[in-house]
C-alpha positions as CSV (number, residue, x, y, z in Angstrom):
1,M,105.8,179.0,39.2
2,T,107.4,176.5,41.4
3,K,105.4,174.2,43.5
4,I,106.6,173.1,46.9
5,V,105.6,169.7,48.1
6,N,105.1,169.2,51.8
7,C,105.6,165.6,52.9
8,Y,104.0,166.3,56.2
9,N,100.5,166.9,55.1
10,S,97.9,166.7,57.8
11,N,95.5,165.1,55.4
12,L,97.6,162.0,55.2
13,K,96.4,159.2,57.6
14,P,98.8,156.7,58.9
15,K,98.2,153.2,57.5
16,K,97.4,150.5,60.0
17,N,100.1,147.9,60.0
18,K,98.5,144.4,59.6
19,R,101.9,143.0,60.2
20,A,101.8,143.9,63.9
21,V,98.6,141.8,64.4
22,N,100.2,138.9,62.6
23,L,103.3,139.1,64.8
24,K,101.2,139.1,67.9
25,F,99.4,136.0,66.7
26,F,102.7,134.4,65.6
27,N,104.3,135.1,69.0
28,F,101.3,133.7,70.9
29,F,101.4,130.6,68.7
30,L,105.1,130.2,69.2
31,F,104.7,130.5,72.9
32,A,101.9,127.9,73.0
33,I,104.1,125.5,71.0
34,V,107.1,126.0,73.3
35,F,104.9,125.6,76.4
36,S,103.3,122.5,75.0
37,L,106.6,120.8,74.1
38,G,108.0,121.7,77.5
39,F,105.1,120.2,79.3
40,A,105.2,117.1,77.1
41,Y,109.0,116.8,77.9
42,L,108.3,117.1,81.7
43,I,105.6,114.4,81.5
44,G,108.0,112.1,79.5
45,I,110.8,112.6,82.0
46,S,108.5,111.9,84.9
47,D,107.2,108.8,83.2
48,L,110.8,107.5,82.6
49,T,111.7,108.2,86.2
50,V,108.8,106.2,87.5
51,K,109.6,103.3,85.1
52,G,113.2,103.4,86.3
53,F,112.2,103.1,89.9
54,V,109.8,100.2,89.0
55,L,112.6,98.5,87.0
56,Q,115.0,98.8,89.9
57,E,112.4,97.4,92.3
58,L,111.8,94.4,90.0
59,K,115.5,93.8,89.7
60,N,115.8,93.7,93.5
61,E,112.9,91.3,93.7
62,S,114.4,89.1,90.9
63,S,117.7,88.9,92.7
64,S,116.0,88.0,96.0
65,L,114.0,85.3,94.2
66,V,117.2,83.9,92.6
67,S,118.8,83.7,96.0
68,E,115.8,82.0,97.6
69,K,115.7,79.5,94.7
70,R,119.4,78.7,95.2
71,D,118.8,78.2,99.0
72,N,115.8,75.9,98.2
73,E,117.9,73.8,95.8
74,Q,120.6,73.4,98.3
75,Q,118.1,72.3,100.9
76,I,116.7,69.8,98.4
77,D,120.1,68.5,97.6
78,S,121.0,68.1,101.2
79,L,117.7,66.2,101.9
80,Q,118.2,63.9,98.9
81,S,121.9,63.2,99.6
82,Y,123.1,59.7,100.2
83,Y,124.1,60.4,103.8
84,A,120.7,61.8,104.7
85,L,118.9,58.9,103.1
86,N,121.2,56.4,104.8
87,A,120.6,58.0,108.2
88,R,116.8,57.9,107.7
89,A,117.0,54.3,106.5
90,Q,118.8,53.3,109.7
91,K,116.2,55.0,111.8
92,L,113.5,53.0,110.1
93,D,115.4,49.7,110.6
94,M,115.8,49.1,106.9
95,V,118.5,46.9,105.5
96,V,121.4,48.5,103.7
97,I,122.0,47.2,100.2
98,N,125.7,46.5,99.4
99,D,125.9,44.2,96.4
100,I,123.3,44.2,93.7
101,E,122.9,41.2,91.5
102,Y,120.9,41.5,88.3
103,L,119.1,38.7,86.6
104,S,120.1,38.1,83.0
105,T,117.9,36.7,80.4
106,G,119.1,34.3,77.8
107,S,117.9,35.9,74.7
108,H,117.1,39.5,73.8
109,V,114.6,38.5,71.1
110,V,111.0,39.1,72.1
111,A,109.1,37.7,69.2
112,K,109.9,35.7,66.1
113,K,108.1,35.7,62.8
């Protein structure tokens, strides 16, 4: 008596694959992470771009202030120059000083013990 085994028995029920559910969850989780990192990257790049524009604007303002300072210093120098002061002194009828004589003291000692 030989027994024949049939592998395709209708009584066998297919097993549910728990792995498919886990792969769906894993794929969703992976997609969420990639999307989050991409969004964070875009925000970071946008922030750096704005900071770059602000930095460029501040550099331009700094260079204009340096130029304005240089112009103001040149104007101060020209107003304080000897020729400008001499011309203003002549307009006020002031006397020009040519030779300066200093008084000399006899002793440099201020106090004795």
